Backbone as numpy.savetxt, mean C-alpha at the origin, in Angstrom:
# Nx Ny Nz CAx CAy CAz Cx Cy Cz
-5.35 -18.21 4.49 -5.93 -16.78 4.50 -5.22 -15.65 4.51
-4.03 -15.57 4.96 -3.15 -14.58 5.20 -2.51 -13.84 3.79
-2.29 -15.07 2.87 -2.05 -14.87 1.41 -3.01 -13.94 1.09
-4.16 -14.29 1.00 -4.95 -13.68 0.54 -5.06 -12.10 0.54
-4.92 -11.67 1.91 -4.66 -10.43 2.36 -3.68 -9.80 1.52
-2.44 -10.23 1.48 -1.40 -9.58 0.66 -1.52 -9.56 -0.70
-2.28 -10.82 -1.56 -2.54 -10.67 -2.71 -3.60 -9.52 -2.90
-4.51 -8.84 -2.23 -5.42 -7.80 -1.95 -4.32 -6.37 -1.86
-3.44 -6.43 -1.08 -2.90 -5.44 -1.23 -2.10 -5.39 -2.41
-1.20 -6.33 -2.67 -0.55 -6.43 -4.15 -1.56 -5.50 -5.20
-2.73 -6.01 -5.21 -3.70 -5.59 -6.04 -3.84 -4.06 -6.11
-3.95 -3.65 -4.70 -4.30 -2.28 -4.47 -3.02 -1.31 -4.76
-1.92 -1.88 -4.52 -0.58 -1.02 -4.41 -0.56 -0.93 -6.28
-0.75 -2.13 -7.05 -0.72 -1.84 -8.36 -1.80 -0.67 -8.93
-2.75 -0.76 -8.11 -3.82 0.26 -8.62 -3.47 1.67 -8.36
-2.87 1.75 -7.48 -1.99 3.17 -7.12 -1.01 3.57 -8.03
-0.24 2.55 -8.44 0.91 2.72 -9.42 0.12 3.23 -10.74
-0.79 2.64 -11.20 -1.53 2.85 -12.37 -2.25 4.04 -12.19
-2.71 4.39 -11.21 -3.36 5.94 -11.03 -2.40 7.02 -11.13
-1.31 6.87 -10.47 -0.04 7.71 -10.92 0.37 7.82 -12.09
0.55 6.57 -12.81 0.89 6.42 -14.46 0.14 7.53 -15.09
-1.39 7.55 -14.64 -2.31 7.99 -15.67 -2.55 9.67 -15.10
-1.48 9.88 -14.19 -1.63 11.28 -13.63 -2.87 11.51 -12.94
-3.61 10.82 -12.27 -4.65 10.86 -11.33 -4.07 10.70 -9.87
-3.83 12.08 -9.44 -2.96 11.91 -8.16 -3.91 11.96 -6.97
-5.12 12.83 -7.35 -5.88 12.61 -6.06 -6.44 11.17 -5.91
-6.83 10.85 -6.74 -7.15 9.28 -6.66 -6.17 8.52 -6.03
-4.77 8.63 -6.49 -4.01 7.72 -6.28 -3.94 8.16 -4.55
-3.95 9.08 -4.28 -3.52 9.75 -2.92 -4.87 9.11 -2.02
-5.95 9.12 -2.56 -6.91 8.44 -1.58 -6.56 7.04 -1.68
-6.25 6.55 -2.70 -6.18 4.84 -2.42 -5.19 4.60 -1.60
-4.07 5.55 -1.67 -2.95 5.07 -0.81 -3.33 5.21 0.55
-4.03 6.22 1.11 -4.69 6.24 2.65 -5.22 5.08 2.82
-6.24 4.76 1.87 -7.20 3.29 2.08 -6.06 2.06 2.31
-5.15 2.09 1.63 -4.17 0.91 1.53 -3.44 0.83 2.99
-3.14 2.30 3.33 -2.32 2.32 4.31 -3.27 1.90 5.82
-4.60 2.10 5.74 -5.31 1.57 6.79 -5.29 0.33 6.60
-5.71 -0.39 5.67 -5.54 -1.90 5.54 -4.31 -2.34 6.14
-3.28 -2.06 5.75 -1.97 -2.37 6.35 -1.68 -1.96 7.86
-2.27 -1.08 8.25 -2.31 -0.78 9.89 -2.95 -1.90 10.54
-4.31 -2.21 9.76 -4.82 -3.07 10.41 -4.38 -4.68 10.43
-3.57 -4.88 9.23 -2.89 -6.23 9.17 -1.50 -6.09 10.29
-1.21 -5.11 10.46 0.02 -4.81 11.20 -0.61 -5.23 13.12
-1.92 -4.79 13.31 -2.31 -4.98 14.36 -2.70 -6.57 14.73
-2.93 -6.96 13.74 -3.43 -8.34 13.86 -2.53 -9.50 13.83
-1.22 -9.23 13.22 -0.15 -10.09 12.90 1.04 -9.88 14.19
1.19 -11.50 14.28 2.46 -11.65 14.99 3.40 -12.55 14.80
3.05 -13.11 13.47 4.37 -14.01 12.85 5.31 -13.20 12.20
6.55 -13.40 12.47 7.84 -12.62 11.89 7.50 -12.57 10.26
7.11 -13.64 9.29 6.84 -13.66 8.13 6.13 -12.66 7.89
5.14 -12.46 8.27 3.90 -11.54 8.13 4.39 -10.08 8.47
4.98 -9.95 9.55 5.70 -8.58 9.91 6.84 -8.15 8.73
7.46 -9.14 8.42 8.25 -8.92 7.14 7.78 -8.27 6.15
6.62 -9.06 5.57 5.86 -8.56 4.25 5.32 -7.43 4.62
4.52 -7.15 5.72 3.95 -5.85 5.96 4.95 -4.81 5.74
5.97 -4.79 6.33 7.28 -3.63 6.36 7.70 -3.52 4.86
7.48 -4.57 4.16 8.14 -4.14 2.62 6.98 -3.40 2.02
5.70 -3.71 2.27 4.39 -2.83 2.02 4.67 -1.39 2.51
4.99 -1.27 3.55 5.40 0.34 4.39 6.04 0.94 3.53
7.23 0.45 3.15 8.48 0.99 2.58 7.96 1.45 1.05
7.19 0.69 0.38 6.54 0.81 -0.74 5.63 2.07 -0.93
4.82 1.79 0.22 3.86 2.96 0.40 4.36 4.20 0.74
5.22 4.20 1.34 6.04 5.65 1.71 6.73 6.38 0.37
7.30 5.37 -0.52 7.88 5.62 -1.83 6.90 6.19 -2.75
5.74 5.75 -2.65 4.57 6.16 -3.53 3.91 7.35 -3.26
4.10 7.60 -1.98 3.53 8.82 -1.24 4.37 9.87 -1.57
5.80 9.90 -1.60 6.71 10.64 -2.00 6.44 11.06 -3.37
6.33 10.01 -4.37 6.37 10.06 -5.88 4.84 10.73 -6.13
3.61 10.94 -5.39 2.67 11.65 -5.44 2.81 13.12 -5.13
3.70 13.16 -3.98 3.90 14.49 -3.53 4.63 15.37 -4.45
5.66 14.65 -4.96 6.54 15.17 -6.18 5.67 15.76 -7.38
4.35 15.06 -7.92 4.00 15.17 -8.97 2.74 16.38 -8.70
2.38 16.66 -7.32 1.60 17.87 -6.87 2.30 19.14 -6.92
């Protein structure tokens, strides 16, 4: 089940990347906030090291995407 959550995260992150590529910065930022909330929720309920490592990778990626959106604004 945990893999399903990471699959959803992966799909949502790809959607953010696509929105950035299409210069839809406001929509990308809104989606980024939504995904950040989901990631925070996963972090609250995860206690396995593998999950925490995967979550931290997504946190770094979301921070980079946030910087890219801020650059474009």
